[in-house]
C-alpha positions as CSV (number, residue, x, y, z in Angstrom):
1,M,0.0,0.0,0.0
2,S,1.6,3.3,-1.1
3,D,1.1,6.7,0.5
4,K,-1.0,7.9,-2.5
5,D,-3.3,4.8,-2.3
6,S,-5.3,4.9,0.9
7,T,-7.7,2.0,0.0
8,P,-7.0,-0.8,2.4
9,T,-6.2,-4.2,1.0
10,P,-8.7,-7.0,1.5
11,Q,-6.5,-8.5,4.2
12,V,-6.2,-5.2,6.1
13,A,-10.0,-4.7,5.8
14,A,-10.6,-8.2,7.2
15,L,-8.2,-7.6,10.1
16,E,-9.9,-4.3,10.9
17,A,-13.3,-6.0,10.9
18,E,-11.9,-8.7,13.2
19,V,-10.6,-6.0,15.6
20,V,-14.0,-4.2,15.6
21,L,-15.8,-7.5,16.3
22,A,-13.4,-8.4,19.1
23,R,-13.9,-5.0,20.7
24,E,-17.6,-5.3,20.6
25,Q,-17.4,-8.8,22.1
26,L,-15.1,-7.6,24.8
27,A,-17.3,-4.7,25.6
28,A,-20.3,-7.0,25.9
29,T,-18.3,-9.4,28.2
30,V,-17.2,-6.5,30.4
31,D,-20.8,-5.3,30.7
32,A,-22.0,-8.7,31.6
33,L,-19.3,-9.1,34.3
34,A,-20.0,-5.7,35.7
35,D,-23.7,-6.6,36.0
36,E,-22.8,-9.9,37.7
37,V,-20.6,-8.4,40.4
38,S,-22.7,-5.3,41.0
39,P,-23.8,-5.0,44.7
40,Q,-27.4,-4.5,43.7
41,R,-27.4,-7.7,41.7
42,Q,-25.7,-9.6,44.6
43,V,-28.5,-8.3,47.0
44,E,-31.2,-9.4,44.5
45,R,-29.6,-12.9,44.2
46,L,-29.3,-13.2,48.0
47,Q,-33.0,-12.2,48.4
48,Q,-34.1,-14.7,45.9
49,R,-32.1,-17.5,47.6
50,A,-33.6,-16.5,51.0
51,R,-37.2,-16.5,49.6
52,R,-36.5,-19.9,48.1
53,L,-35.2,-21.3,51.4
54,V,-38.3,-20.0,53.3
55,F,-40.6,-21.4,50.6
56,D,-38.8,-24.8,50.7
57,A,-38.9,-24.9,54.5
58,T,-42.5,-23.9,54.9
59,D,-44.5,-25.0,51.8
60,A,-46.0,-28.4,51.5
61,A,-45.5,-28.3,47.8
62,A,-41.7,-28.3,48.2
63,L,-39.8,-31.6,47.6
64,P,-39.1,-33.4,50.8
65,E,-35.3,-33.3,50.3
66,D,-35.5,-29.6,49.6
67,R,-37.6,-29.0,52.7
68,A,-35.2,-30.9,54.9
69,R,-32.1,-29.0,53.5
70,A,-33.9,-25.7,53.8
71,R,-34.8,-26.4,57.4
72,K,-31.3,-27.4,58.2
73,V,-29.9,-24.2,56.6
74,L,-32.4,-22.0,58.5
75,A,-31.7,-23.8,61.8
76,V,-27.9,-23.2,61.4
77,A,-28.5,-19.6,60.4
78,G,-30.7,-19.1,63.4
79,A,-28.1,-20.6,65.7
80,V,-25.4,-18.3,64.3
81,V,-27.6,-15.3,64.8
82,A,-28.4,-16.4,68.4
83,L,-24.6,-16.8,69.1
84,V,-23.9,-13.4,67.7
85,V,-26.6,-11.8,69.7
86,V,-25.4,-13.5,72.9
87,G,-21.9,-12.3,72.2
88,V,-23.0,-8.8,71.7
89,V,-25.1,-8.8,74.8
90,R,-22.3,-10.2,76.9
91,R,-19.9,-7.6,75.5
92,V,-22.3,-4.7,76.2
93,T,-23.1,-5.9,79.7
94,R,-19.4,-6.1,80.7
95,H,-18.8,-2.5,80.0
């Protein structure tokens, strides 16, 4: 390609098209990753999981194995919360 001829060769045009496509794909990937790790999305996902656990633990329509697992998870979570509350109360009453 000479200085006077600014028309790109077919190979250069193909490479430029590949670069444009790669940039668009990379931008879409970065946007998807940013959405996945956003705090708002994390909170939404956590809320959905909590609702599902409560549904599985309390609804008769839930599968028995899901119901048992959900009840175990909620029991452990309740025990952890109780231990934290006891620890905080003990710390506050000492001072």
